[in-house]
MARKOL-307547 format. One record per residue (C-alpha): residue in one letter; chain; x, y, z. Coordinates in nm, 3 decimals, decimal comma. Example, Ala and Ser with C-alpha at 12.3 -4.5 7.8 and 13.67 -1.06 7.14 Angstrom:
R   rest   kette         u         v         w
R      A       A     1,230    -0,450     0,780
R      S       A     1,367    -0,106     0,714
REM end
This chain:
R   rest   kette         u         v         w
R      X       A     3,418     5,394    -9,396
R      X       A     3,569     5,125    -9,171
R      X       A     3,388     5,276    -8,903
R      X       A     3,071     5,246    -9,099
R      X       A     3,103     4,901    -9,209
R      X       A     3,172     4,782    -8,828
R      X       A     2,834     4,971    -8,733
R      X       A     2,654     4,792    -8,992
R      X       A     2,751     4,439    -8,926
R      X       A     2,708     4,488    -8,533
R      X       A     2,341     4,619    -8,619
R      X       A     2,311     4,302    -8,860
R      X       A     2,441     4,065    -8,619
R      X       A     2,211     4,170    -8,335
R      X       A     1,919     4,179    -8,514
R      X       A     1,968     3,853    -8,636
R      X       A     1,879     3,736    -8,269
R      X       A     1,538     3,874    -8,317
R      X       A     1,266     3,638    -8,420
R      X       A     1,058     3,685    -8,736
R      X       A     1,147     3,837    -9,043
R      X       A     1,285     4,195    -8,918
R      X       A     1,639     4,104    -8,941
R      X       A     1,586     3,988    -9,301
R      X       A     1,420     4,325    -9,386
R      X       A     1,736     4,533    -9,229
R      X       A     1,991     4,334    -9,413
R      X       A     1,770     4,353    -9,713
R      X       A     1,759     4,775    -9,671
R      X       A     2,109     4,763    -9,559
R      X       A     2,236     4,597    -9,888
R      X       A     2,122     4,842   -10,091
R      X       A     2,260     5,144    -9,926
R      X       A     2,574     5,257   -10,105
R      X       A     2,838     5,341    -9,845
R      X       A     2,942     5,667   -10,050
R      X       A     2,824     5,889   -10,333
R      X       A     3,077     5,955   -10,580
R      X       A     3,140     6,307   -10,651
R      X       A     3,191     6,435   -10,997
R      X       A     3,519     6,502   -11,074
R      X       A     3,637     6,836   -11,194
R      X       A     3,799     6,693   -11,518
R      X       A     3,461     6,570   -11,612
R      X       A     3,252     6,865   -11,518
R      X       A     3,292     7,022   -11,900
R      X       A     3,180     6,724   -12,078
R      X       A     2,887     6,661   -11,851
R      X       A     2,811     7,040   -11,871
R      X       A     2,752     6,949   -12,261
R      X       A     2,468     6,702   -12,221
R      X       A     2,131     6,741   -12,229
R      X       A     1,954     6,654   -11,858
R      X       A     1,623     6,487   -11,775
R      X       A     1,495     6,224   -11,520
R      X       A     1,341     5,943   -11,579
R      X       A     1,122     5,715   -11,311
R      X       A     1,258     5,420   -11,148
R      X       A     1,089     5,183   -10,924
R      X       A     0,909     5,288   -10,638
R      X       A     0,841     5,594   -10,705
R      X       A     1,199     5,756   -10,720
R      X       A     1,407     5,919   -11,022
R      X       A     1,747     5,860   -11,175
R      X       A     1,903     6,179   -11,347
R      X       A     1,985     6,127   -11,707
R      X       A     2,249     6,269   -11,985
R      X       A     2,223     6,239   -12,370
R      X       A     2,494     6,339   -12,592
R      X       A     2,369     6,385   -12,948
R      X       A     2,032     6,386   -13,121
R      X       A     1,935     6,045   -13,008
R      X       A     1,973     5,837   -13,326
R      X       A     2,193     5,572   -13,303
R      X       A     2,205     5,543   -12,905
R      X       A     2,472     5,370   -12,703
R      X       A     2,374     5,338   -12,337
R      X       A     2,662     5,363   -12,062
R      X       A     2,547     5,181   -11,739
R      X       A     2,750     5,289   -11,410
R      X       A     2,828     5,061   -11,134
R      X       A     2,763     5,065   -10,720
R      X       A     2,881     5,350   -10,557
R      X       A     2,953     5,535   -10,909
R      X       A     2,759     5,778   -11,143
R      X       A     2,742     5,837   -11,519
R      X       A     3,045     6,073   -11,529
R      X       A     3,261     5,834   -11,463
R      X       A     3,250     5,666   -11,776
R      X       A     3,273     5,989   -11,972
R      X       A     3,593     5,897   -12,131
R      X       A     3,383     5,687   -12,359
R      X       A     3,181     5,961   -12,484
R      X       A     3,393     6,183   -12,722
R      X       A     3,508     5,896   -12,935
R      X       A     3,134     5,756   -12,955
R      X       A     3,047     6,103   -13,078
R      X       A     3,302     6,094   -13,353
R      X       A     3,186     5,804   -13,474
R      X       A     2,814     5,920   -13,536
R      X       A     2,610     5,769   -13,198
R      X       A     2,451     5,985   -12,956
R      X       A     2,547     5,848   -12,596
R      X       A     2,271     5,790   -12,336
R      X       A     2,375     5,766   -11,932
R      X       A     2,192     5,815   -11,595
R      X       A     2,256     5,868   -11,236
R      X       A     2,079     5,582   -11,060
R      X       A     1,896     5,674   -10,768
R      X       A     2,111     5,698   -10,476
R      X       A     2,401     5,807   -10,674
R      X       A     2,529     6,080   -10,891
R      X       A     2,328     6,349   -10,887
R      X       A     2,008     6,162   -10,835
R      X       A     1,782     6,194   -10,494
R      X       A     1,723     5,919   -10,289
R      X       A     1,979     5,727   -10,040
R      X       A     1,922     5,339   -10,192
R      X       A     1,943     5,149   -10,531
R      X       A     1,820     4,823   -10,632
R      X       A     1,893     4,600   -10,948
R      X       A     1,484     4,724   -10,982
R      X       A     1,601     5,066   -11,054
R      X       A     1,858     4,963   -11,302
R      X       A     1,553     4,769   -11,507
R      X       A     1,329     5,024   -11,467
R      X       A     1,583     5,305   -11,592
R      X       A     1,714     5,071   -11,863
R      X       A     1,352     4,973   -12,051
R      X       A     1,218     5,354   -11,993
R      X       A     1,550     5,481   -12,183
R      X       A     1,511     5,199   -12,437
R      X       A     1,114     5,306   -12,488
R      X       A     1,222     5,670   -12,559
R      X       A     1,542     5,567   -12,799
R      X       A     1,467     5,247   -12,928
R      X       A     1,713     4,950   -12,969
R      X       A     2,037     5,062   -12,842
R      X       A     2,365     5,026   -13,089
R      X       A     2,534     4,883   -12,743
R      X       A     2,488     4,859   -12,430
R      X       A     2,835     4,916   -12,189
R      X       A     2,813     4,859   -11,862
R      X       A     3,080     4,848   -11,570
R      X       A     3,046     4,653   -11,256
R      X       A     2,718     4,595   -11,088
R      X       A     2,555     4,805   -11,391
R      X       A     2,636     4,478   -11,614
R      X       A     2,359     4,296   -11,401
R      X       A     2,148     4,612   -11,390
R      X       A     2,175     4,602   -11,794
R      X       A     2,118     4,241   -11,838
R      X       A     1,797     4,249   -11,629
R      X       A     1,655     4,529   -11,845
R      X       A     1,733     4,366   -12,142
R      X       A     1,541     4,057   -11,992
R      X       A     1,241     4,276   -11,898
R      X       A     1,199     4,412   -12,269
R      X       A     1,526     4,657   -12,357
R      X       A     1,690     4,527   -12,694
R      X       A     2,043     4,611   -12,810
R      X       A     2,225     4,527   -13,081
R      X       A     2,574     4,468   -12,908
R      X       A     2,696     4,439   -12,512
R      X       A     3,019     4,538   -12,366
R      X       A     3,040     4,443   -12,006
R      X       A     3,354     4,582   -11,803
R      X       A     3,434     4,464   -11,478
R      X       A     3,079     4,337   -11,485
R      X       A     2,910     4,116   -11,168
R      X       A     2,773     3,783   -11,347
R      X       A     2,579     3,656   -11,049
R      X       A     2,407     3,818   -10,785
R      X       A     2,482     3,547   -10,559
R      X       A     2,852     3,665   -10,548
R      X       A     2,723     4,048   -10,432
R      X       A     2,552     3,861   -10,171
R      X       A     2,861     3,672   -10,051
R      X       A     3,046     3,985   -10,066
R      X       A     2,823     4,179    -9,847
R      X       A     2,804     3,896    -9,581
R      X       A     3,142     3,837    -9,617
R      X       A     3,258     4,226    -9,553
R      X       A     2,973     4,258    -9,280
R      X       A     3,055     3,942    -9,147
R      X       A     2,688     3,828    -9,132
R      X       A     2,597     3,511    -8,988
R      X       A     2,467     3,203    -9,200
R      X       A     2,121     3,263    -9,024
R      X       A     2,065     3,600    -9,137
R      X       A     2,236     3,531    -9,453
R      X       A     1,924     3,298    -9,511
R      X       A     1,681     3,557    -9,437
R      X       A     1,802     3,801    -9,659
R      X       A     1,829     3,568    -9,966
R      X       A     1,461     3,509    -9,876
R      X       A     1,396     3,920    -9,884
R      X       A     1,600     3,924   -10,219
R      X       A     1,400     3,627   -10,364
R      X       A     1,065     3,785   -10,251
R      X       A     1,092     4,171   -10,315
R      X       A     1,365     4,121   -10,615
R      X       A     1,267     3,830   -10,826
R      X       A     0,932     3,689   -10,746
R      X       A     0,848     3,655   -11,141
R      X       A     1,203     3,447   -11,188
R      X       A     1,159     3,055   -11,212
R      X       A     1,276     2,930   -10,914
R      X       A     1,624     2,781   -11,082
R      X       A     1,663     3,132   -11,198
R      X       A     1,691     3,272   -10,852
R      X       A     1,904     3,455   -10,773
R      X       A     1,919     3,658   -11,087
R      X       A     2,252     3,527   -11,302
R      X       A     2,383     3,625   -11,645
R      X       A     2,451     3,243   -11,740
R      X       A     2,102     3,212   -11,774
R      X       A     2,045     3,504   -12,044
R      X       A     2,187     3,362   -12,344
R      X       A     1,890     3,247   -12,444
R      X       A     1,695     3,615   -12,413
R      X       A     2,019     3,830   -12,541
R      X       A     2,127     3,719   -12,893
R      X       A     2,353     4,010   -12,905
R      X       A     2,724     3,970   -12,956
R      X       A     2,902     4,054   -12,645
R      X       A     3,252     4,181   -12,535
R      X       A     3,378     4,127   -12,200
R      X       A     3,645     4,318   -12,032
R      X       A     3,809     4,201   -11,673
R      X       A     4,131     4,285   -11,530
R      X       A     4,296     3,980   -11,375
R      X       A     4,430     4,171   -11,090
R      X       A     4,031     4,331   -10,981
R      X       A     4,026     4,321   -10,617
R      X       A     3,646     4,422   -10,624
R      X       A     3,481     4,202   -10,879
R      X       A     3,661     3,886   -10,925
R      X       A     3,761     3,795   -11,291
R      X       A     3,611     3,443   -11,266
R      X       A     3,282     3,677   -11,289
R      X       A     3,389     3,756   -11,631
R      X       A     3,476     3,404   -11,750
R      X       A     3,169     3,309   -11,594
R      X       A     2,988     3,514   -11,825
R      X       A     3,195     3,498   -12,168
R      X       A     3,169     3,108   -12,119
R      X       A     2,797     3,098   -12,104
R      X       A     2,762     3,310   -12,427
R      X       A     3,033     3,084   -12,608
R      X       A     3,085     3,169   -12,948
R      X       A     2,881     3,505   -12,943
R      X       A     3,128     3,655   -12,649
R      X       A     3,457     3,774   -12,674
R      X       A     3,679     3,780   -12,358
R      X       A     3,968     4,027   -12,290
R      X       A     4,159     3,982   -11,984
R      X       A     4,392     4,268   -11,891
R      X       A     4,634     4,346   -11,642
R      X       A     4,724     4,597   -11,399
R      X       A     4,417     4,789   -11,426
R      X       A     4,203     4,706   -11,169
R      X       A     3,831     4,751   -11,082
R      X       A     3,815     5,143   -11,126
R      X       A     4,087     5,262   -11,350
R      X       A     3,984     4,999   -11,637
R      X       A     3,714     5,237   -11,762
R      X       A     3,946     5,515   -11,796
R      X       A     4,222     5,344   -11,985
R      X       A     4,288     5,405   -12,310
R      X       A     4,311     5,085   -12,472
R      X       A     3,999     4,979   -12,312
R      X       A     3,824     5,210   -12,443
R      X       A     3,980     5,196   -12,796
R      X       A     3,886     4,812   -12,791
R      X       A     3,519     4,913   -12,691
R      X       A     3,476     5,161   -12,941
R      X       A     3,619     4,907   -13,209
R      X       A     3,347     4,677   -13,102
R      X       A     3,065     4,893   -13,129
R      X       A     3,199     5,025   -13,460
R      X       A     3,283     4,718   -13,631
R      X       A     3,177     4,373   -13,664
R      X       A     3,268     4,162   -13,359
R      X       A     3,501     3,931   -13,533
R      X       A     3,702     4,245   -13,647
R      X       A     3,771     4,340   -13,283
R      X       A     4,125     4,441   -13,270
R      X       A     4,256     4,360   -12,888
R      X       A     4,640     4,460   -12,993
R      X       A     4,581     4,820   -12,855
R      X       A     4,562     4,691   -12,538
R      X       A     4,835     4,551   -12,278
R      X       A     4,632     4,269   -12,221
R      X       A     4,574     3,869   -12,295
R      X       A     4,288     3,790   -12,492
R      X       A     4,065     3,462   -12,386
REM end
């Protein structure tokens, strides 16, 4: 992993010396390449085998792999994060089925069992809107990490949901760019070129003041109540991202800050799962956070 990052850093900063747009295009390509593909865990195989498996179109002629538990009525959509897969959210499925919901999930291109080597927020948008076209309004969208940006971009593009849950969610697309550039030690000149490629290729239809995309611009578009769960020790996506998102939605948002769960274990924590199930199944103001070893804000 470290060797791959070092090689990518060298490539990027070498191309940054070239004239014209080539360096920005190379950076844009690498920005959308998962370093690793998450594998299916043996403990999750049995549940995945019970799902109805399909395919749905993503951007650029690519496809995502879809999973459905239940008959499709009262759909709850699960959206995985970067270098992850649908099965990582499998612990939410039994409880949702017990409460009478159907569960829909997918492996984005370049992830899980889907083909391809890359993925972008456009893929998430197209898959979310495509699944909405199939199943109608979601009872809830539950999104982890980068999946939060992708899910909201789908909601901005016409998908609808009665409730939204983000777990360790990214609030600002700029945050991803900063992390990418810091990790690969990208020079400022090349960072500027990358941002131009992002504006041109990902967000050409957004108002200039909303580029790059941020969930802080979404309250006028998404009227659903929102549950934001984030761990204070998350070293991948800082808890400040969860706080920004909750603050933007004001009284419509409930922020739950956990401790000691980090970025990945949080989606398998029994207390977090129970808190999400309560939110999905009850009125937002009836949410019981006492089951969590957490601090609510």
